[in-house]
C-alpha positions, 0 to 999 in steps of 0.5 A: 793360096796353098802357097802363099800359106806355105811361104808364109809358115816357113818364113814363121819357122825360120823366125822362131828358129833366129829368136831361139838362136839369138836368146840363147846366146845372148843370155849366156852372154850376161855376166855373172854366174847362174849357180852362184846367184841361186847358191850364194857367195859362201857356197863351196865349190864342189856345191857349184860344181854340181848345180853347173853339171846338174844345168849343163852350164860347164858343157861348150855352147854348141852342146848346151845349144844342141840340147836345148833345140832337141828338148824344145822339139818335145816342148821341154823349156828346161827347169827354172834354177831358182824354183826347180819348176818347169818353165813351160809350168811357169810360162802357163801360170802366168799367161792368163793374167798377161791374156786378160791384160792385153785383151782389154787394153786391145779391146779398148784400143781398137774400139776408140781407135777405129771410133776416132779414126773415122771421126777425123776422116770425116771431119778432115782438115778440121780443128777436131782433125787437127786435135785428134791426130796430135793427141794420137802423135803424143800417144805414140811418142810417150813411152808405156813406162812415162804413161804408166807413172803419169797415171799412178800419180794423177789416178792413184795419189792426186785423184785416188780413184784406181790402185796403183798396183795388184790383181784383179783377184782384189777388185775389178778396178786393179785392171784399169790403170794397167789397161788404160797404159797399155792400150794408149799406144796401139789406140793411137796407131789405130786411129792413125792407120783408120783415118788414112784409110778411110780417107782413100776410101771415102776418095773413090767413085762408089762412095760418090755415087752412093752419096749421089743416091741420097743415101744417108751419110751414117749408112754411106759411112758404116756400110761402104766405106769403113767396111772397105777401109778394114783391111789395114786395120786388121793387121795392125790390130793383129800385129799389136794384140800379139805385141801385148799377149807376148807380155808387156814388160814394163807395165806388168813389172810397174802395176805388179801385175802377175804375168809373163813380163814379171816373170821374165824380170824376176828371171833376169834379177837371178839370172834364171837362164832357163826361164828368160829364154822361155819368156823370151821363146813364148814372146816371139812364138806369140808374135810370130803366130798371131802375125802369121794368121793375120797374114792369112785373114789379110789375105783372104779379106784382100786376095790381091796380097797373095797375088803380089806375094806371088809376083814377088816370088816370080 
């Protein structure tokens, strides 16, 4: 087990270093001068040079990159060009809003996804199964931005049941549309994964034995089948929760939700390099770390994962 954990930890560190490197150079490739964006077109050259010197923009890229890595080691993500606030402070201020939205969306997706997946597996090859999987495929295929606009028009204008923009400090109803929008795709995927895993488990000998003993069908499904079908579902939930927690950029921006995604959009429009890099790094860190713990949990639930990993390495 220790060897497996060390291997996953090393992979996690390499992934984060790769994200830091790629994001640093990609951000620097964005056309435009952040000093000019910040000071305006009428700023004199001396002021522009002073700002470039302050943020190190006039130094070679490899020097900027090395200094950025040195600051990251001590937890310094730099300071925002637009607001002069520490980037880490901006990210932490926006984190609760993103965490709330991601958690509610994931709870909706997990509960409904597992329920629909189990129902579809139990009623396999019926019209109910076909309809459920068709809706799931529709949910997977439809982009979040399209779903957001559809829900805003339907429930914000045609049926004005919910507000279309704002934060929960104005009322819990402001959470409904962004959470549903964000949860539809993971809900559909969890339903499909649950159905596939349940069908495999329901075909096992011990399930037939439990039915032959006269156990109630509900007990066979809930206790014997579902519990043994949850391993791939756990991995799917962990992966999607990491993605949602990292920041649902388009959804937050469309619904004016004050999360990390909105901060990233604002930073891109202002060419605020430190904030762009900080939000991208946070996104990657959350995704990789949550996936690391999902892999560990998966290995604990199913020791065959660790054994298969050792065979590949050997």
